ZANURO-990774 format. One record per residue (C-alpha): residue number from 1; residue in three letters; chain; x, y, z. Coordinates in nm, 4 decimals, padded with zeros to 6 digits. Each point is the difference from the previous one (the first is absolute). Example, Ala and Ser with C-alpha at 12.3 -4.5 7.8 and 13.67 -1.06 7.14 Angstrom:
BEGIN
+-----+------+-----+----------+----------+----------+
! seq ! type ! mol !        X !        Y !        Z !
+-----+------+-----+----------+----------+----------+
!   1 !  ALA !   A !  01.2300 ! -00.4500 !  00.7800 !
!   2 !  SER !   A !  00.1370 !  00.3440 ! -00.0660 !
+-----+------+-----+----------+----------+----------+
//
This chain:
BEGIN
+-----+------+-----+----------+----------+----------+
! seq ! type ! mol !        X !        Y !        Z !
+-----+------+-----+----------+----------+----------+
!   1 !  MET !   A !  12.3655 ! -10.6223 !  12.7808 !
!   2 !  LYS !   A !  00.3424 !  00.0103 ! -00.1636 !
!   3 !  GLY !   A !  00.1268 ! -00.3427 ! -00.0896 !
!   4 !  LYS !   A ! -00.3446 ! -00.1585 !  00.0202 !
!   5 !  LYS !   A ! -00.2155 ! -00.1099 ! -00.2883 !
!   6 !  LYS !   A ! -00.3078 !  00.2151 ! -00.0470 !
!   7 !  LYS !   A ! -00.3140 ! -00.1612 !  00.1345 !
!   8 !  LEU !   A ! -00.3031 !  00.0132 ! -00.2285 !
!   9 !  LEU !   A ! -00.3642 ! -00.0917 !  00.0568 !
!  10 !  ILE !   A ! -00.2102 ! -00.0800 ! -00.3067 !
!  11 !  THR !   A ! -00.3723 ! -00.0366 !  00.0585 !
!  12 !  GLY !   A ! -00.1870 ! -00.2075 ! -00.2535 !
!  13 !  SER !   A !  00.3257 ! -00.1680 ! -00.0999 !
!  14 !  THR !   A ! -00.1761 ! -00.2901 ! -00.1736 !
!  15 !  GLY !   A ! -00.1759 !  00.2232 ! -00.2529 !
!  16 !  LEU !   A !  00.1301 !  00.0611 ! -00.3514 !
!  17 !  ILE !   A !  00.1769 !  00.3259 !  00.0797 !
!  18 !  GLY !   A !  00.0866 ! -00.0958 !  00.3580 !
!  19 !  THR !   A !  00.1834 ! -00.3100 ! -00.1190 !
!  20 !  ALA !   A !  00.1991 !  00.1993 ! -00.2546 !
!  21 !  ILE !   A !  00.0961 !  00.2508 !  00.2705 !
!  22 !  ALA !   A !  00.1132 ! -00.2811 !  00.2294 !
!  23 !  TYR !   A !  00.2329 ! -00.1521 ! -00.2594 !
!  24 !  LYS !   A !  00.1308 !  00.3404 ! -00.1054 !
!  25 !  ALA !   A !  00.0643 !  00.0964 !  00.3633 !
!  26 !  ALA !   A !  00.1942 ! -00.3223 !  00.0445 !
!  27 !  GLU !   A !  00.2190 !  00.0950 ! -00.2967 !
!  28 !  ASN !   A !  00.0709 !  00.3274 !  00.1804 !
!  29 !  ASP !   A !  00.1033 ! -00.1723 !  00.3223 !
!  30 !  PHE !   A ! -00.2964 !  00.0853 !  00.2237 !
!  31 !  SER !   A ! -00.1108 ! -00.2198 !  00.2867 !
!  32 !  ILE !   A ! -00.3709 ! -00.0547 ! -00.0589 !
!  33 !  ALA !   A ! -00.3147 ! -00.0599 !  00.2047 !
!  34 !  LEU !   A ! -00.2507 ! -00.1632 ! -00.2336 !
!  35 !  HIS !   A ! -00.3600 !  00.0648 !  00.0988 !
!  36 !  TYR !   A ! -00.2882 ! -00.2084 ! -00.1280 !
!  37 !  ASN !   A ! -00.3587 ! -00.0614 !  00.1045 !
!  38 !  LYS !   A ! -00.1261 ! -00.3202 ! -00.1663 !
!  39 !  ASN !   A !  00.2469 ! -00.1200 ! -00.2647 !
!  40 !  ILE !   A !  00.2447 ! -00.1842 !  00.2231 !
!  41 !  LYS !   A !  00.1157 ! -00.2286 ! -00.2843 !
!  42 !  LYS !   A !  00.1168 !  00.2963 ! -00.2087 !
!  43 !  GLY !   A !  00.1517 !  00.1654 !  00.3058 !
!  44 !  GLN !   A !  00.2008 ! -00.3094 !  00.0879 !
!  45 !  LYS !   A !  00.1269 ! -00.0285 ! -00.3570 !
!  46 !  ILE !   A !  00.1251 !  00.3600 !  00.0011 !
!  47 !  MET !   A !  00.1601 ! -00.0450 !  00.3415 !
!  48 !  ASN !   A !  00.1724 ! -00.3221 ! -00.1039 !
!  49 !  ASP !   A !  00.1253 !  00.1569 ! -00.3233 !
!  50 !  LEU !   A !  00.1508 !  00.2901 !  00.1934 !
!  51 !  LYS !   A !  00.1537 ! -00.2152 !  00.2704 !
!  52 !  ASN !   A !  00.1544 ! -00.2229 ! -00.2655 !
!  53 !  ASN !   A !  00.1807 !  00.3135 ! -00.1164 !
!  54 !  ASP !   A !  00.1173 !  00.0833 !  00.3531 !
!  55 !  ILE !   A ! -00.2514 !  00.2818 !  00.0503 !
!  56 !  GLU !   A ! -00.1115 !  00.0596 !  00.3555 !
!  57 !  CYS !   A ! -00.3792 ! -00.0125 ! -00.0001 !
!  58 !  PHE !   A ! -00.3026 ! -00.1261 !  00.1853 !
!  59 !  LEU !   A ! -00.3659 ! -00.0557 ! -00.0757 !
!  60 !  VAL !   A ! -00.2809 !  00.1426 !  00.2130 !
!  61 !  GLN !   A ! -00.3755 ! -00.0452 ! -00.0319 !
!  62 !  ALA !   A ! -00.2287 !  00.2866 !  00.0954 !
!  63 !  ASP !   A ! -00.3558 !  00.1000 ! -00.0851 !
!  64 !  LEU !   A !  00.0391 !  00.3731 ! -00.0586 !
!  65 !  SER !   A ! -00.3755 !  00.0532 ! -00.0111 !
!  66 !  LYS !   A !  00.0244 ! -00.0071 !  00.3793 !
!  67 !  ILE !   A !  00.1946 !  00.2445 !  00.2172 !
!  68 !  SER !   A !  00.1535 ! -00.3001 !  00.1737 !
!  69 !  GLY !   A !  00.1540 ! -00.1025 ! -00.3322 !
!  70 !  ALA !   A !  00.2456 !  00.2900 ! -00.0090 !
!  71 !  LYS !   A !  00.0838 ! -00.0539 !  00.3678 !
!  72 !  LYS !   A !  00.0727 ! -00.3680 ! -00.0660 !
!  73 !  LEU !   A !  00.2184 !  00.0895 ! -00.2962 !
!  74 !  PHE !   A !  00.2112 !  00.2503 !  00.1911 !
!  75 !  ASN !   A !  00.0314 ! -00.2190 !  00.3086 !
!  76 !  LYS !   A !  00.1636 ! -00.2562 ! -00.2284 !
!  77 !  ILE !   A !  00.2305 !  00.2645 ! -00.1513 !
!  78 !  ASP !   A !  00.0977 !  00.1295 !  00.3443 !
!  79 !  ASN !   A !  00.0799 ! -00.3515 !  00.1180 !
!  80 !  GLU !   A !  00.1976 ! -00.0910 ! -00.3122 !
!  81 !  TRP !   A !  00.1854 !  00.3243 ! -00.0669 !
!  82 !  GLY !   A ! -00.0692 !  00.2690 !  00.2570 !
!  83 !  TYR !   A ! -00.0101 !  00.2681 ! -00.2681 !
!  84 !  LEU !   A ! -00.1297 !  00.0674 ! -00.3495 !
!  85 !  ASP !   A !  00.1456 !  00.2145 ! -00.2784 !
!  86 !  SER !   A ! -00.2556 ! -00.0205 ! -00.2793 !
!  87 !  VAL !   A ! -00.3599 ! -00.0925 ! -00.0750 !
!  88 !  VAL !   A ! -00.1897 ! -00.0709 ! -00.3198 !
!  89 !  ASN !   A ! -00.3766 !  00.0155 !  00.0438 !
!  90 !  ASN !   A ! -00.1145 ! -00.2318 ! -00.2772 !
!  91 !  ALA !   A ! -00.2833 ! -00.1973 !  00.1640 !
!  92 !  CYS !   A ! -00.3190 !  00.0798 ! -00.1862 !
!  93 !  LEU !   A ! -00.3599 ! -00.1108 ! -00.0379 !
!  94 !  ASP !   A ! -00.0481 ! -00.0345 ! -00.3730 !
!  95 !  PHE !   A ! -00.3074 !  00.1482 ! -00.1592 !
!  96 !  LYS !   A ! -00.3176 ! -00.1567 ! -00.1271 !
!  97 !  ARG !   A ! -00.1333 !  00.2189 ! -00.2786 !
!  98 !  THR !   A ! -00.3246 !  00.1523 !  00.1217 !
!  99 !  PRO !   A ! -00.1944 !  00.2971 ! -00.1389 !
! 100 !  PHE !   A !  00.0020 !  00.2828 !  00.2512 !
! 101 !  VAL !   A ! -00.3777 ! -00.0056 !  00.0501 !
! 102 !  LYS !   A !  00.0194 ! -00.3674 !  00.0992 !
! 103 !  ILE !   A !  00.2900 !  00.0224 !  00.2425 !
! 104 !  GLN !   A ! -00.1076 ! -00.0908 !  00.3527 !
! 105 !  ARG !   A !  00.1366 !  00.1609 !  00.3147 !
! 106 !  LYS !   A !  00.1625 ! -00.3300 !  00.1009 !
! 107 !  GLU !   A !  00.1977 ! -00.0155 ! -00.3255 !
! 108 !  ILE !   A !  00.1338 !  00.3500 !  00.0625 !
! 109 !  ASN !   A !  00.0792 ! -00.0773 !  00.3642 !
! 110 !  ASP !   A !  00.1853 ! -00.3200 ! -00.0937 !
! 111 !  MET !   A !  00.2005 !  00.1821 ! -00.2662 !
! 112 !  MET !   A !  00.0927 !  00.2891 !  00.2295 !
! 113 !  ASN !   A !  00.0823 ! -00.2363 !  00.2843 !
! 114 !  ILE !   A !  00.2779 ! -00.1820 ! -00.1882 !
! 115 !  ASN !   A !  00.1175 !  00.2515 ! -00.2592 !
! 116 !  PHE !   A !  00.0012 !  00.3008 !  00.2310 !
! 117 !  LEU !   A ! -00.0453 ! -00.0699 !  00.3714 !
! 118 !  ALA !   A !  00.2274 ! -00.3050 !  00.0085 !
! 119 !  CYS !   A !  00.2714 !  00.2053 ! -00.1706 !
! 120 !  VAL !   A ! -00.0526 !  00.2738 !  00.2580 !
! 121 !  ASP !   A !  00.0477 ! -00.2567 !  00.2772 !
! 122 !  ILE !   A !  00.3231 ! -00.1219 ! -00.1609 !
! 123 !  MET !   A !  00.1248 !  00.3560 ! -00.0480 !
! 124 !  ARG !   A ! -00.0763 !  00.0892 !  00.3631 !
! 125 !  GLU !   A !  00.1823 ! -00.3034 !  00.1365 !
! 126 !  SER !   A !  00.2930 !  00.0562 ! -00.2359 !
! 127 !  ILE !   A !  00.0377 !  00.3708 !  00.0594 !
! 128 !  SER !   A ! -00.0147 ! -00.0340 !  00.3795 !
! 129 !  ARG !   A !  00.3103 ! -00.2187 ! -00.0265 !
! 130 !  MET !   A !  00.1711 !  00.2011 ! -00.2737 !
! 131 !  ILE !   A ! -00.0258 !  00.3218 !  00.2010 !
! 132 !  LYS !   A !  00.2050 ! -00.1618 !  00.2781 !
! 133 !  GLN !   A !  00.2603 ! -00.1045 ! -00.2582 !
! 134 !  ASN !   A ! -00.0126 !  00.3373 ! -00.1784 !
! 135 !  HIS !   A ! -00.0217 ! -00.1653 ! -00.3393 !
! 136 !  GLY !   A ! -00.2302 ! -00.2069 ! -00.2182 !
! 137 !  THR !   A ! -00.1646 ! -00.0338 ! -00.3406 !
! 138 !  ILE !   A ! -00.3561 ! -00.0939 ! -00.0918 !
! 139 !  VAL !   A ! -00.1407 ! -00.0707 ! -00.3448 !
! 140 !  ASN !   A ! -00.3763 ! -00.0357 ! -00.0399 !
! 141 !  ILE !   A ! -00.1369 ! -00.1752 ! -00.3077 !
! 142 !  SER !   A ! -00.2933 !  00.1763 ! -00.1655 !
! 143 !  THR !   A ! -00.1324 ! -00.0186 ! -00.3574 !
! 144 !  ASN !   A !  00.0398 !  00.2099 ! -00.3121 !
! 145 !  ALA !   A ! -00.3733 ! -00.0435 ! -00.0607 !
! 146 !  ILE !   A ! -00.0437 !  00.2976 !  00.2340 !
! 147 !  LYS !   A !  00.1430 !  00.2106 ! -00.2811 !
! 148 !  THR !   A ! -00.1505 ! -00.1780 ! -00.3002 !
! 149 !  GLY !   A ! -00.3365 ! -00.0981 !  00.1451 !
! 150 !  GLY !   A ! -00.1491 ! -00.3446 !  00.0208 !
! 151 !  ASN !   A ! -00.3208 ! -00.1745 ! -00.0952 !
! 152 !  ASN !   A ! -00.2250 ! -00.0786 !  00.2976 !
! 153 !  ILE !   A !  00.2778 !  00.0086 !  00.2613 !
! 154 !  SER !   A ! -00.0784 !  00.3279 !  00.1761 !
! 155 !  HIS !   A !  00.0149 ! -00.1614 !  00.3464 !
! 156 !  TYR !   A !  00.3467 ! -00.1416 ! -00.0744 !
! 157 !  LEU !   A !  00.1254 !  00.3346 ! -00.1309 !
! 158 !  ALA !   A ! -00.1385 !  00.1795 !  00.3049 !
! 159 !  SER !   A !  00.1950 ! -00.2296 !  00.2326 !
! 160 !  LYS !   A !  00.3244 !  00.0545 ! -00.1902 !
! 161 !  SER !   A ! -00.0596 !  00.3762 ! -00.0210 !
! 162 !  ALA !   A ! -00.0337 !  00.0093 !  00.3773 !
! 163 !  LEU !   A !  00.3292 ! -00.1873 !  00.0324 !
! 164 !  GLU !   A !  00.1748 !  00.2490 ! -00.2282 !
! 165 !  THR !   A ! -00.1370 !  00.2974 !  00.1943 !
! 166 !  ILE !   A !  00.1120 ! -00.1264 !  00.3391 !
! 167 !  SER !   A !  00.3385 ! -00.1009 ! -00.1424 !
! 168 !  PHE !   A !  00.0605 !  00.3563 ! -00.1155 !
! 169 !  ALA !   A ! -00.1237 !  00.1548 !  00.3251 !
! 170 !  VAL !   A !  00.2004 ! -00.2276 !  00.2290 !
! 171 !  SER !   A !  00.3138 !  00.0375 ! -00.2120 !
! 172 !  LYS !   A !  00.0080 !  00.3676 !  00.1007 !
! 173 !  GLU !   A ! -00.0351 ! -00.0866 !  00.3680 !
! 174 !  VAL !   A !  00.2855 ! -00.2487 !  00.0170 !
! 175 !  ILE !   A !  00.2604 !  00.1332 ! -00.2416 !
! 176 !  SER !   A !  00.1757 !  00.1739 !  00.2906 !
! 177 !  ASN !   A !  00.0482 ! -00.3474 !  00.1494 !
! 178 !  ASN !   A !  00.1798 ! -00.1101 ! -00.3174 !
! 179 !  ILE !   A ! -00.2982 ! -00.2117 ! -00.1037 !
! 180 !  ARG !   A ! -00.1020 !  00.0047 ! -00.3658 !
! 181 !  ILE !   A ! -00.3396 ! -00.1076 ! -00.1339 !
! 182 !  ASN !   A ! -00.0802 ! -00.0416 ! -00.3685 !
! 183 !  VAL !   A ! -00.2712 ! -00.1601 ! -00.2130 !
! 184 !  VAL !   A !  00.0329 ! -00.2189 ! -00.3080 !
! 185 !  ARG !   A ! -00.2860 ! -00.0201 ! -00.2506 !
! 186 !  PRO !   A !  00.0226 ! -00.3145 ! -00.2151 !
! 187 !  GLY !   A ! -00.1794 !  00.0024 ! -00.3323 !
! 188 !  ILE !   A ! -00.1376 ! -00.3163 ! -00.1601 !
! 189 !  ILE !   A !  00.2399 ! -00.2742 !  00.1017 !
! 190 !  LYS !   A !  00.0286 ! -00.3252 ! -00.1901 !
! 191 !  LYS !   A ! -00.1040 ! -00.3126 !  00.1850 !
! 192 !  LYS !   A !  00.1815 ! -00.3266 ! -00.0601 !
! 193 !  THR !   A ! -00.3217 ! -00.1509 ! -00.1364 !
! 194 !  GLU !   A ! -00.0176 !  00.2551 ! -00.2819 !
! 195 !  ASN !   A !  00.1604 ! -00.1152 ! -00.3224 !
! 196 !  ASP !   A !  00.1691 !  00.2136 ! -00.2638 !
! 197 !  LYS !   A ! -00.3094 ! -00.0006 ! -00.2217 !
! 198 !  HIS !   A ! -00.2138 !  00.1341 !  00.2820 !
! 199 !  SER !   A !  00.2652 !  00.2604 !  00.0747 !
! 200 !  LYS !   A !  00.0048 !  00.1134 ! -00.3633 !
! 201 !  GLU !   A ! -00.3798 !  00.0277 ! -00.0105 !
! 202 !  LYS !   A !  00.0080 !  00.2327 !  00.2996 !
! 203 !  ALA !   A !  00.3177 !  00.1843 ! -00.0994 !
! 204 !  ASN !   A ! -00.1820 !  00.3311 ! -00.0385 !
! 205 !  ILE !   A ! -00.0314 !  00.0176 !  00.3777 !
! 206 !  SER !   A !  00.3252 !  00.2002 !  00.0055 !
! 207 !  PRO !   A !  00.1917 !  00.2231 ! -00.2429 !
! 208 !  ILE !   A !  00.2991 ! -00.2343 !  00.0355 !
! 209 !  ASP !   A ! -00.2160 ! -00.2632 ! -00.1725 !
! 210 !  ARG !   A !  00.0221 ! -00.2809 !  00.2561 !
! 211 !  PHE !   A ! -00.0869 ! -00.1052 !  00.3515 !
! 212 !  GLY !   A !  00.2270 !  00.0945 !  00.2858 !
! 213 !  LEU !   A !  00.1939 ! -00.2697 !  00.1818 !
! 214 !  PRO !   A ! -00.0113 ! -00.0506 !  00.3773 !
! 215 !  GLU !   A !  00.3799 !  00.0184 !  00.0015 !
! 216 !  GLU !   A ! -00.0188 !  00.3535 ! -00.1406 !
! 217 !  VAL !   A ! -00.2182 !  00.1052 !  00.2914 !
! 218 !  ALA !   A !  00.2396 ! -00.1745 !  00.2369 !
! 219 !  ASP !   A !  00.3004 !  00.1856 ! -00.1450 !
! 220 !  THR !   A ! -00.1722 !  00.3312 !  00.0714 !
! 221 !  VAL !   A ! -00.0878 ! -00.1046 !  00.3543 !
! 222 !  ILE !   A !  00.3565 ! -00.1092 !  00.0762 !
! 223 !  PHE !   A !  00.1309 !  00.3310 ! -00.1348 !
! 224 !  LEU !   A ! -00.2329 !  00.1900 !  00.2340 !
! 225 !  LEU !   A !  00.1153 ! -00.2118 !  00.2947 !
! 226 !  SER !   A !  00.3646 !  00.0625 ! -00.0792 !
! 227 !  ASP !   A !  00.2344 !  00.2867 !  00.0844 !
! 228 !  LYS !   A !  00.0005 !  00.0881 ! -00.3709 !
! 229 !  SER !   A ! -00.3401 !  00.1620 !  00.0584 !
! 230 !  SER !   A !  00.0997 !  00.1825 !  00.3189 !
! 231 !  TYR !   A ! -00.1327 !  00.3333 ! -00.1335 !
! 232 !  ILE !   A ! -00.3404 ! -00.1414 ! -00.0972 !
! 233 !  SER !   A ! -00.2932 ! -00.0004 !  00.2425 !
! 234 !  GLY !   A ! -00.3726 !  00.0663 ! -00.0205 !
! 235 !  GLU !   A ! -00.0044 ! -00.0936 ! -00.3685 !
! 236 !  ILE !   A ! -00.2192 ! -00.2173 ! -00.2204 !
! 237 !  ILE !   A !  00.1868 ! -00.1957 ! -00.2670 !
! 238 !  SER !   A ! -00.1953 ! -00.1608 ! -00.2849 !
! 239 !  VAL !   A !  00.1289 ! -00.3186 ! -00.1602 !
! 240 !  SER !   A ! -00.2583 ! -00.0029 ! -00.2747 !
! 241 !  GLY !   A !  00.1541 !  00.0010 ! -00.3450 !
! 242 !  GLY !   A ! -00.0551 !  00.3695 ! -00.0635 !
! 243 !  TYR !   A ! -00.3481 !  00.0555 !  00.1431 !
+-----+------+-----+----------+----------+----------+
//
């Protein structure tokens, strides 16, 4: 792949963290496949912003709750590029706070389907191509709430714990193929709708005394995708302000 820009797939690219990763990847000269499911307006804005800065990119819709979604996504990548260097699994079904005793089987199934099984599908498709290339990097986005605990989100934490476990296990299988897999655990990340007063009121959520920024998560992800982290695999990196 010498002389070619690295090709990166970001799932869930229209989310808060996914968007930050997309812009940060553009700054680091990646070519980018921007996945989205429903938010086409946001996806088109990101794509247009990147293209206006001469970044090679394309937008692809796929419903990752279905097995056909991953197939559709990779058919597009194969047709556009023919290879893939890096993947960020960021697509996620956000949680609805529910006491454990009230969680229904369907809620757990839906959570596992997107946050775990869809990521497994993306990893399988990616790794099958990366093995042929004898190189690749994957970063899976989890949550630091696995370490700190969370109120009424046990089904969400279970799905992310499963993702972390399979990331570690598969990283051992594919390291001989020069494929690295790591996990990033964001802490509480500030949303654009949260003002400084709200941030100050909740400052005790981290020892650093503030919310994290999506760009700080993105910086960590880009580092793990880069050759600067070539001796790091099978690790979990928290971006959580000290927790």
